[in-house]
TORVO-996865 format. One record per atom (N, C-alpha, C): x, y, z; residue number from 1; atom name. Coordinates in steps of 0.001 Angstrom, whole numbers, plus 524288, in hexadecimal, padded with zeros to 5 digits. Layout:
BEGIN
      c1      c2      c3   seq   atom
       X       Y       Z   NUM     CA
...
! end
This chain:
BEGIN
      c1      c2      c3   seq   atom
   2C090   239AF   497C4     1      N
   2C4AA   23660   49970     1     CA
   2C748   23611   4941A     1      C
   2CC79   2366C   4932F     2      N
   2CFD0   23694   48E8C     2     CA
   2CEE0   230FD   48C25     2      C
   2CF56   23017   4875B     3      N
   2D080   22B1D   483D7     3     CA
   2D441   227F4   486E0     3      C
   2D9EE   229F5   48771     4      N
   2DDB4   22640   4897B     4     CA
   2DC40   22418   48F5E     4      C
   2D93C   226CE   491E9     5      N
   2D944   225CF   497B1     5     CA
   2D40C   2217F   497F1     5      C
   2D012   222A9   4942A     6      N
   2CCCF   21E54   49369     6     CA
   2CEAD   2181F   49154     6      C
   2D15D   21980   48D2B     7      N
   2D442   21507   48BD7     7     CA
   2D7AF   212ED   48F97     7      C
   2DB40   21536   492BD     8      N
   2DDF1   212B8   496FE     8     CA
   2D9AE   2100D   49AE3     8      C
   2D4B3   211C6   49C16     9      N
   2D278   20EDB   49FB6     9     CA
   2CF53   20A92   49D44     9      C
   2CDA9   20B20   49903    10      N
   2CC16   2063D   495BD    10     CA
   2CF29   20207   49583    10      C
   2D4E5   202D0   49367    11      N
   2D88D   1FF92   49307    11     CA
   2D9FB   1FC36   49848    11      C
   2DA72   1FFB9   49C3F    12      N
   2DB75   1FCF2   4A0DC    12     CA
   2D76D   1FA21   4A372    12      C
   2D28C   1FBDC   4A23D    13      N
   2CD92   1F86D   4A427    13     CA
   2CD7B   1F2B5   4A0FA    13      C
   2CEC6   1F33D   49B93    14      N
   2CECC   1EE77   4988B    14     CA
   2D226   1EB5E   49A1F    14      C
   2D76B   1ED86   49BCC    15      N
   2DBA6   1E980   49DA7    15     CA
   2DACD   1E67F   4A29D    15      C
   2D8BF   1E959   4A595    16      N
   2D715   1E6AE   4ABB8    16     CA
   2D295   1E30D   4AA43    16      C
   2CEC4   1E4A6   4A791    17      N
   2CA87   1E0FE   4A5D7    17     CA
   2CD8B   1DADF   4A36B    17      C
   2D112   1DD66   49F8A    18      N
   2D345   1D8B3   49DBB    18     CA
   2D6AB   1D592   4A1D8    18      C
   2D905   1D6FA   4A50C    19      N
   2DBE8   1D4FC   4A93F    19     CA
   2D7DD   1D2A7   4AD51    19      C
   2D2D5   1D400   4ADCD    20      N
   2CF63   1D1B1   4B0EF    20     CA
   2CE52   1CC9C   4AE8D    20      C
   2CD0E   1CC9C   4A983    21      N
   2CBD1   1C85E   4A586    21     CA
   2CFAD   1C42A   4A5FE    21      C
   2D4B8   1C564   4A573    22      N
   2D9A5   1C16E   4A597    22     CA
   2DA44   1BFC0   4AAF9    22      C
   2D918   1C2B6   4AEE7    23      N
   2DA84   1C093   4B43C    23     CA
   2D5D4   1BD1F   4B6D8    23      C
   2D0F1   1BC5F   4B3C4    24      N
   2CDC1   1B9BD   4B518    24     CA
   2CEF1   1B42B   4B656    24      C
   2D142   1B2BB   4B2D8    25      N
   2D334   1ACFC   4B15D    25     CA
   2D897   1ABE3   4B4BB    25      C
   2DABC   1AFFF   4B682    26      N
   2DF2A   1AF9D   4BA00    26     CA
   2DF35   1AF48   4BF7E    26      C
   2DC40   1B3B9   4C0DE    27      N
   2DC08   1B414   4C700    27     CA
   2D6AA   1B801   4C7C7    27      C
   2D40A   1B5F5   4CAEA    28      N
   2CE81   1B95A   4CCB1    28     CA
   2D039   1BDCA   4CF2B    28      C
   2D496   1BEE8   4D18B    29      N
   2D4EA   1C36E   4D4CD    29     CA
   2D76E   1C744   4D15E    29      C
   2DB24   1C5A1   4CDD3    30      N
   2DC11   1C9BA   4C9A9    30     CA
   2D837   1CB60   4C664    30      C
   2D3EC   1C89F   4C5AC    31      N
   2CFA3   1C900   4C1D5    31     CA
   2CC8D   1CD9F   4C4CF    31      C
   2CB5B   1CC9E   4C989    32      N
   2C8D8   1D0F7   4CD7B    32     CA
   2CB74   1D665   4CDCE    32      C
   2D0A1   1D590   4CDC9    33      N
   2D34B   1DB10   4CDE5    33     CA
   2D33E   1DCD6   4C8F9    33      C
   2D49A   1DAC2   4C4B3    34      N
   2D3E2   1DD60   4C002    34     CA
   2CD82   1DF92   4BEDF    34      C
   2CA0B   1DCEC   4C076    35      N
   2C57F   1DE2F   4BFA2    35     CA
   2C421   1E22C   4C2DA    35      C
   2C61B   1E41C   4C6FC    36      N
   2C579   1E8F3   4CAC6    36     CA
   2C8C9   1ED55   4C836    36      C
   2CC9D   1EC27   4C670    37      N
   2D01A   1F03C   4C48C    37     CA
   2CDC8   1F1EC   4BF30    37      C
   2CAE4   1EEFF   4BC4A    38      N
   2C8FA   1F070   4B6C8    38     CA
   2C483   1F417   4B8FE    38      C
   2C0CA   1F29F   4BCE1    39      N
   2BD31   1F576   4BE5D    39     CA
   2BD98   1FB40   4C058    39      C
   2C281   1FB48   4C380    40      N
   2C4F3   1FFCD   4C5CD    40     CA
   2C6C5   20237   4C040    40      C
   2C8A8   200A4   4BD90    41      N
   2CAB5   20352   4B8B1    41     CA
   2C62C   20651   4B63A    41      C
   2C248   202DB   4B44D    42      N
   2BE18   2052E   4B188    42     CA
   2BBAA   20A22   4B555    42      C
   2BB65   209C0   4BA65    43      N
   2B847   20D91   4BCC3    43     CA
   2BBE5   2125C   4BD78    43      C
   2C080   21192   4BD71    44      N
   2C49C   21683   4BE31    44     CA
   2C4C0   21923   4B8A9    44      C
   2C443   21684   4B480    45      N
   2C2C2   21993   4AFDB    45     CA
   2BE7D   21CA1   4B039    45      C
   2BAAC   219F8   4B210    46      N
   2B588   21E06   4B1FF    46     CA
   2B68C   2226B   4B5C4    46      C
   2B8F5   22208   4BA48    47      N
   2B8C9   2253F   4BDDE    47     CA
   2BC1E   22A17   4BBC8    47      C
   2C131   22876   4B877    48      N
   2C462   22C04   4B595    48     CA
   2C16C   22F18   4B28A    48      C
   2BDD8   22C82   4AF1D    49      N
   2BB51   22F7A   4AC07    49     CA
   2B76A   232FD   4AE27    49      C
   2B47A   23257   4B2E7    50      N
   2B170   2359A   4B4EB    50     CA
   2B467   239CC   4B6BE    50      C
   2B80D   239AA   4B9BE    51      N
   2BB43   23DE4   4BB3E    51     CA
   2BE14   24226   4B7C3    51      C
   2BF71   23F38   4B351    52      N
   2C108   24227   4AF10    52     CA
   2BC2C   245AB   4AC9B    52      C
   2B83C   2434F   4AC93    53      N
   2B3A6   245DD   4A97F    53     CA
   2B1A8   24A57   4AD6C    53      C
   2B1C5   24985   4B363    54      N
   2B0B6   24D6F   4B694    54     CA
   2B47A   25245   4B63E    54      C
   2B8DA   25057   4B624    55      N
   2BD33   2549F   4B604    55     CA
   2BC85   25854   4B179    55      C
   2BB37   255CC   4AC1B    56      N
   2BA95   2594C   4A790    56     CA
   2B556   25CF5   4A850    56      C
   2B1C6   25C02   4AB8E    57      N
   2ADA4   25F89   4ABC2    57     CA
   2AE5C   263DC   4AEF3    57      C
! end
């Protein structure tokens, strides 16, 4: 995986985790939504990395 793509996934994951932390005090449903979105973003980063590695072989 290229460095800019890795940085994009990392920054977006951190932003979603920060949104989860902020929304905990505001609304529980938003906290759950942002938590699920952050887990999906991290998982999609691993999926993209595995697919790019397989394509390179």
